[in-house]
N, CA, C and O of each residue as an XYZ file, in Angstrom:
428
protein
N      95.493    226.260    237.815
C      94.269    226.710    238.434
C      93.060    226.418    237.550
O      91.935    226.390    238.049
N      93.258    226.206    236.277
C      92.154    225.948    235.360
C      91.505    224.600    235.657
O      92.149    223.675    236.152
N      90.225    224.514    235.344
C      89.487    223.266    235.513
C      88.856    222.894    234.185
O      88.489    223.765    233.396
N      88.731    221.599    233.940
C      88.056    221.135    232.740
C      86.577    221.495    232.832
O      85.972    221.390    233.899
N      86.001    221.916    231.720
C      84.577    222.261    231.727
C      83.730    221.045    232.086
O      82.658    221.194    232.672
N      84.193    219.842    231.742
C      83.436    218.637    232.085
C      83.389    218.429    233.604
O      82.378    217.964    234.130
N      84.472    218.769    234.309
C      84.476    218.640    235.775
C      83.542    219.680    236.393
O      82.794    219.376    237.322
N      83.589    220.905    235.873
C      82.696    221.960    236.382
C      81.245    221.537    236.181
O      80.434    221.659    237.100
N      80.911    221.047    235.007
C      79.542    220.598    234.729
C      79.137    219.448    235.644
O      77.990    219.385    236.085
N      80.063    218.542    235.934
C      79.784    217.433    236.847
C      79.429    217.955    238.241
O      78.448    217.516    238.842
N      80.227    218.889    238.748
C      79.961    219.454    240.080
C      78.607    220.158    240.100
O      77.825    219.985    241.035
N      78.337    220.938    239.079
C      77.053    221.653    239.013
C      75.895    220.652    238.966
O      74.876    220.866    239.622
N      76.033    219.581    238.215
C      74.997    218.548    238.170
C      74.785    217.913    239.548
O      73.664    217.550    239.904
N      75.856    217.782    240.307
C      75.755    217.173    241.636
C      74.954    218.046    242.603
O      74.351    217.525    243.541
N      74.939    219.351    242.392
C      74.272    220.243    243.357
C      73.068    220.985    242.782
O      72.395    221.709    243.515
N      72.783    220.828    241.506
C      71.699    221.599    240.897
C      70.326    221.247    241.454
O      69.387    222.027    241.298
N      70.185    220.095    242.098
C      68.893    219.695    242.659
C      68.447    220.608    243.808
O      67.272    220.589    244.176
N      69.353    221.403    244.381
C      68.956    222.317    245.464
C      68.423    223.630    244.897
O      67.889    224.449    245.645
N      68.559    223.845    243.585
C      68.018    225.043    242.931
C      68.916    226.258    243.081
O      69.801    226.291    243.937
N      68.678    227.252    242.241
C      69.360    228.550    242.282
C      70.889    228.465    242.236
O      71.576    229.285    242.845
N      71.410    227.488    241.524
C      72.858    227.350    241.346
C      73.262    228.035    240.051
O      72.601    227.886    239.024
N      74.340    228.777    240.110
C      74.932    229.349    238.905
C      76.443    229.301    239.067
O      76.960    229.082    240.162
N      77.135    229.507    237.965
C      78.596    229.492    238.036
C      79.159    230.401    236.970
O      78.501    230.736    235.986
N      80.405    230.791    237.200
C      81.060    231.733    236.303
C      82.556    231.439    236.295
O      83.184    231.296    237.344
N      83.106    231.352    235.097
C      84.549    231.161    234.972
C      85.240    232.493    235.212
O      84.897    233.501    234.596
N      86.220    232.490    236.115
C      86.970    233.711    236.422
C      88.392    233.339    236.807
O      88.619    232.379    237.542
N      89.330    234.101    236.309
C      90.733    233.988    236.720
C      91.279    232.567    236.603
O      92.095    232.147    237.424
N      90.842    231.835    235.603
C      91.347    230.487    235.391
C      90.622    229.414    236.180
O      90.857    228.226    235.960
N      89.750    229.805    237.089
C      88.967    228.849    237.869
C      87.493    229.104    237.631
O      87.121    229.784    236.675
N      86.669    228.571    238.485
C      85.228    228.734    238.356
C      84.647    229.062    239.731
O      84.988    228.427    240.729
N      83.773    230.052    239.768
C      83.105    230.443    241.002
C      81.685    229.884    240.970
O      80.981    230.022    239.970
N      81.268    229.257    242.063
C      79.938    228.662    242.160
C      79.094    229.511    243.113
O      79.520    229.840    244.220
N      77.892    229.856    242.656
C      76.973    230.677    243.436
C      75.735    229.874    243.797
O      75.250    229.065    243.006
N      75.232    230.107    244.996
C      73.939    229.575    245.411
C      73.172    230.734    246.006
O      73.638    231.376    246.946
N      72.003    231.002    245.465
C      71.189    232.146    245.881
C      72.013    233.432    245.835
O      71.950    234.250    246.753
N      72.768    233.601    244.784
C      73.589    234.793    244.519
C      74.769    234.972    245.470
O      75.423    236.015    245.443
N      75.050    233.995    246.295
C      76.206    234.060    247.192
C      77.296    233.120    246.684
O      77.009    232.017    246.218
N      78.546    233.566    246.778
C      79.671    232.703    246.414
C      79.809    231.644    247.495
O      80.100    231.961    248.649
N      79.601    230.389    247.123
C      79.685    229.303    248.099
C      80.878    228.386    247.868
O      81.308    227.674    248.776
N      81.415    228.405    246.636
C      82.509    227.479    246.338
C      83.317    227.958    245.142
O      82.874    228.786    244.347
N      84.518    227.403    245.049
C      85.387    227.623    243.903
C      85.792    226.263    243.356
O      85.950    225.298    244.104
N      85.955    226.205    242.056
C      86.476    224.994    241.427
C      87.779    225.389    240.759
O      87.789    226.185    239.820
N      88.869    224.837    241.242
C      90.204    225.140    240.731
C      90.972    223.832    240.569
O      90.928    222.972    241.448
N      91.665    223.683    239.466
C      92.453    222.476    239.205
C      91.641    221.198    239.399
O      92.125    220.214    239.959
N      90.398    221.233    238.926
C      89.498    220.079    239.043
C      89.332    219.598    240.476
O      89.293    218.398    240.748
N      89.235    220.561    241.386
C      88.961    220.276    242.794
C      87.897    221.251    243.274
O      87.846    222.396    242.825
N      87.046    220.792    244.188
C      85.991    221.621    244.745
C      86.422    222.170    246.097
O      86.807    221.419    246.994
N      86.352    223.481    246.227
C      86.688    224.171    247.468
C      85.443    224.927    247.931
O      84.949    225.799    247.218
N      84.934    224.599    249.120
C      83.737    225.239    249.665
C      84.166    226.261    250.709
O      85.068    226.019    251.512
N      83.486    227.424    250.673
C      83.816    228.479    251.648
C      83.676    227.931    253.061
O      82.720    227.217    253.363
N      84.615    228.259    253.912
C      84.550    227.753    255.286
C      83.512    228.485    256.134
O      83.444    229.714    256.136
N      82.706    227.705    256.853
C      81.733    228.242    257.809
C      81.706    227.308    259.015
O      82.159    226.166    258.935
N      81.176    227.796    260.122
C      81.055    226.943    261.313
C      80.122    225.772    261.043
O      80.407    224.636    261.424
N      79.002    226.058    260.382
C      78.037    224.994    260.087
C      78.658    223.947    259.163
O      78.445    222.749    259.350
N      79.414    224.390    258.181
C      80.080    223.467    257.267
C      81.094    222.603    257.979
O      81.175    221.398    257.742
N      81.870    223.225    258.856
C      82.877    222.478    259.619
C      82.218    221.404    260.477
O      82.702    220.274    260.552
N      81.120    221.760    261.119
C      80.399    220.815    261.960
C      79.811    219.675    261.121
O      79.854    218.512    261.523
N      79.269    220.017    259.965
C      78.656    219.028    259.082
C      79.698    218.048    258.523
O      79.461    216.841    258.480
N      80.840    218.573    258.099
C      81.877    217.741    257.494
C      82.559    216.864    258.531
O      82.817    215.686    258.283
N      82.847    217.434    259.681
C      83.563    216.677    260.715
C      85.060    216.822    260.540
O      85.631    217.836    260.942
N      85.702    215.841    259.954
C      87.149    215.862    259.748
C      87.453    216.656    258.477
O      87.492    216.101    257.379
N      87.666    217.950    258.641
C      87.803    218.878    257.518
C      89.230    218.892    256.971
O      90.203    218.890    257.726
N      89.328    218.905    255.656
C      90.608    219.146    254.986
C      90.544    220.567    254.454
O      89.643    220.904    253.686
N      91.491    221.398    254.855
C      91.522    222.776    254.384
C      92.730    222.986    253.485
O      93.820    222.474    253.742
N      92.505    223.754    252.423
C      93.579    224.058    251.482
C      93.208    225.315    250.712
O      92.024    225.582    250.502
N      94.193    226.085    250.290
C      93.887    227.259    249.477
C      93.552    226.833    248.042
O      94.243    225.982    247.483
N      92.513    227.404    247.442
C      92.161    227.030    246.079
C      93.180    227.489    245.028
O      93.265    226.920    243.940
N      93.942    228.515    245.368
C      94.997    229.024    244.488
C      96.045    229.684    245.362
O      95.752    230.036    246.505
N      97.257    229.862    244.858
C      98.334    230.444    245.673
C      97.953    231.824    246.227
O      97.487    232.698    245.497
N      98.162    231.989    247.515
C      97.876    233.262    248.176
C      96.460    233.382    248.711
O      96.145    234.367    249.379
N      95.598    232.414    248.439
C      94.209    232.462    248.909
C      94.104    231.937    250.332
O      94.951    231.171    250.791
N      93.057    232.359    251.017
C      92.762    231.803    252.333
C      92.280    230.367    252.149
O      91.740    230.026    251.096
N      92.471    229.523    253.162
C      92.033    228.132    253.031
C      90.514    228.003    252.937
O      89.769    228.713    253.614
N      90.084    227.101    252.102
C      88.686    226.705    251.951
C      88.609    225.239    252.370
O      89.635    224.602    252.608
N      87.389    224.705    252.458
C      87.222    223.279    252.706
C      87.411    222.555    251.379
O      86.688    222.817    250.418
N      88.368    221.655    251.324
C      88.606    220.851    250.133
C      87.694    219.624    250.200
O      87.785    218.815    251.124
N      86.820    219.505    249.209
C      85.860    218.400    249.177
C      86.319    217.419    248.110
O      86.446    217.772    246.937
N      86.563    216.191    248.527
C      87.106    215.208    247.587
C      86.052    214.143    247.253
O      85.191    214.385    246.406
N      86.099    213.005    247.880
C      85.212    211.892    247.537
C      83.730    212.201    247.751
O      82.878    211.618    247.081
N      83.417    213.100    248.667
C      82.022    213.383    248.989
C      81.253    214.028    247.835
O      80.023    214.054    247.866
N      81.949    214.552    246.815
C      81.233    215.180    245.696
C      80.357    214.170    244.966
O      79.448    214.562    244.234
N      80.608    212.900    245.148
C      79.807    211.877    244.485
C      78.441    211.692    245.142
O      77.537    211.120    244.532
N      78.280    212.165    246.366
C      77.019    212.038    247.109
C      76.221    213.333    246.958
O      76.491    214.322    247.639
N      75.235    213.315    246.056
C      74.446    214.527    245.758
C      73.763    215.101    246.997
O      73.763    216.315    247.200
N      73.187    214.240    247.816
C      72.482    214.721    249.004
C      73.458    215.378    249.980
O      73.165    216.434    250.540
N      74.604    214.758    250.179
C      75.600    215.282    251.124
C      76.142    216.628    250.659
O      76.173    217.583    251.435
N      76.568    216.713    249.404
C      77.162    217.953    248.911
C      76.102    219.055    248.815
O      76.399    220.224    249.062
N      74.881    218.690    248.463
C      73.794    219.670    248.425
C      73.525    220.249    249.800
O      73.334    221.458    249.939
N      73.507    219.399    250.819
C      73.285    219.864    252.191
C      74.414    220.782    252.645
O      74.166    221.784    253.315
N      75.641    220.450    252.289
C      76.775    221.307    252.654
C      76.636    222.688    252.007
O      76.897    223.698    252.661
N      76.238    222.747    250.760
C      76.083    224.030    250.072
C      74.961    224.844    250.715
O      75.100    226.055    250.887
N      73.861    224.199    251.069
C      72.751    224.896    251.734
C      73.209    225.469    253.070
O      72.947    226.636    253.361
N      73.887    224.671    253.884
C      74.372    225.134    255.189
C      75.364    226.281    255.034
O      75.348    227.235    255.812
N      76.218    226.184    254.033
C      77.217    227.226    253.793
C      76.533    228.539    253.433
O      76.860    229.585    253.994
N      75.595    228.491    252.508
C      74.899    229.711    252.064
C      74.183    230.400    253.213
O      74.219    231.626    253.318
N      73.538    229.634    254.071
C      72.783    230.217    255.192
C      73.670    231.035    256.119
O      73.207    232.002    256.724
N      74.917    230.664    256.236
C      75.816    231.337    257.165
C      76.565    232.521    256.541
O      77.152    233.330    257.259
N      76.545    232.623    255.233
C      77.277    233.698    254.562
C      76.450    234.979    254.521
O      75.224    234.922    254.429
N      77.113    236.137    254.588
C      76.379    237.399    254.533
C      75.820    237.662    253.135
O      76.306    237.122    252.141
N      74.803    238.493    253.085
C      74.236    238.912    251.801
C      75.280    239.754    251.073
O      75.893    240.634    251.678
N      75.489    239.494    249.784
C      76.493    240.286    249.053
C      76.111    241.770    249.014
O      74.935    242.118    248.898
N      77.112    242.626    249.110
C      76.866    244.068    249.031
C      76.532    244.428    247.595
O      77.109    243.868    246.664
N      75.600    245.365    247.406
C      75.279    245.772    246.037
C      76.487    246.438    245.381
O      77.257    247.146    246.030
N      76.632    246.194    244.082
C      77.742    246.811    243.363
C      77.445    248.274    243.136
O      76.308    248.654    242.859
N      78.478    249.094    243.256
C      78.342    250.525    243.035
C      78.202    250.796    241.545
O      78.840    250.146    240.717
N      77.354    251.769    241.218
C      77.209    252.169    239.827
C      78.379    253.044    239.436
O      78.882    253.836    240.233
N      78.798    252.891    238.208
C      79.933    253.688    237.726
C      79.474    254.989    237.145
O      80.295    255.785    236.690
């Protein structure tokens, strides 16, 4: 499930032009945020984007796979990560369709 830091940095560089991108290593993988929403996971040097109707329509022929054992399927993005405009647009469309994260409870 682990990803090389160089692959994570490459993915972030591919989408950083849309702004407000952040990421965090967790549980052996990496979580990618756009505008504070979880939009993708990077596991085993593969990019998995959260599934949305807009994303499915944009991608067309979608490949779905779980990012780690027991996870729900995400959109597996392979060759398209090389196209900054395409992957950036997918992340924007995905974020727009996702709900606002619930505030964390204070302890």
